GUTOR-100772 format. One line per field, with one value per residue (C-alpha): residue number from 0; z, x negated, y. Coordinates in nm, 3 decimals, m for minus. Last residue first. Layout:
k: c(NUM;...)
w: c(Z;...)
u: c(X;...)
v: c(Y;...)
***
This chain:
k: c(68;67;66;65;64;63;62;61;60;59;58;57;56;55;54;53;52;51;50;49;48;47;46;45;44;43;42;41;40;39;38;37;36;35;34;33;32;31;30;29;28;27;26;25;24;23;22;21;20;19;18;17;16;15;14;13;12;11;10;9;8;7;6;5;4;3;2;1;0)
w: c(29.457;29.212;28.933;28.706;28.855;28.950;28.613;28.427;28.639;28.553;28.182;28.184;28.357;28.094;27.813;27.483;27.370;27.579;27.756;28.120;28.302;28.440;28.651;28.829;28.775;29.009;28.861;29.096;28.991;29.239;29.531;29.883;29.827;29.492;29.669;29.908;29.627;29.422;29.707;29.850;29.597;29.271;29.401;29.657;29.401;29.144;29.412;29.490;29.128;29.008;29.299;29.265;28.897;28.619;28.463;28.545;28.855;28.945;29.278;29.367;29.254;29.246;29.054;29.175;28.888;28.952;28.738;28.692;29.044)
u: c(m13.562;m13.429;m13.429;m13.131;m12.968;m13.290;m13.441;m13.139;m13.151;m13.518;m13.451;m13.168;m13.395;m13.666;m13.418;m13.538;m13.839;m13.928;m14.260;m14.162;m14.494;m14.453;m14.157;m14.368;m14.311;m14.401;m14.337;m14.240;m14.343;m14.632;m14.391;m14.478;m14.850;m14.765;m14.555;m14.838;m15.094;m14.869;m14.787;m15.133;m15.414;m15.225;m14.929;m15.122;m15.399;m15.149;m15.007;m15.341;m15.462;m15.151;m15.152;m15.526;m15.483;m15.615;m15.279;m15.028;m14.821;m14.639;m14.463;m14.327;m14.034;m14.115;m13.912;m13.951;m13.873;m13.790;m13.480;m13.334;m13.266)
v: c(14.746;14.486;14.740;14.799;15.111;15.283;15.194;15.337;15.654;15.701;15.644;15.899;16.150;16.099;16.160;16.027;15.826;15.524;15.481;15.443;15.427;15.780;15.664;15.406;15.033;14.745;14.401;14.120;13.769;13.757;13.749;13.867;13.924;14.083;14.349;14.434;14.441;14.675;14.915;14.975;15.008;15.058;15.261;15.462;15.516;15.646;15.872;16.032;16.049;16.230;16.475;16.544;16.621;16.396;16.327;16.604;16.550;16.231;16.271;15.932;15.717;15.350;15.094;14.737;14.506;14.141;14.128;13.782;13.656)
***
């Protein structure tokens, strides 16, 4: 298996807001440790971590299509 990316789609919200902090914590404190306990080679990526210029929606669709999960 080449691609070990797990792409997570959650509400994002503006940085510093309750929504942003809540879902960031869920990702960092729950999802990532759980995934790493199964296979440390997996990389968990949230939509707001995509740092490419251009269409955000296009980037999301690309990650959905190319991610392992």
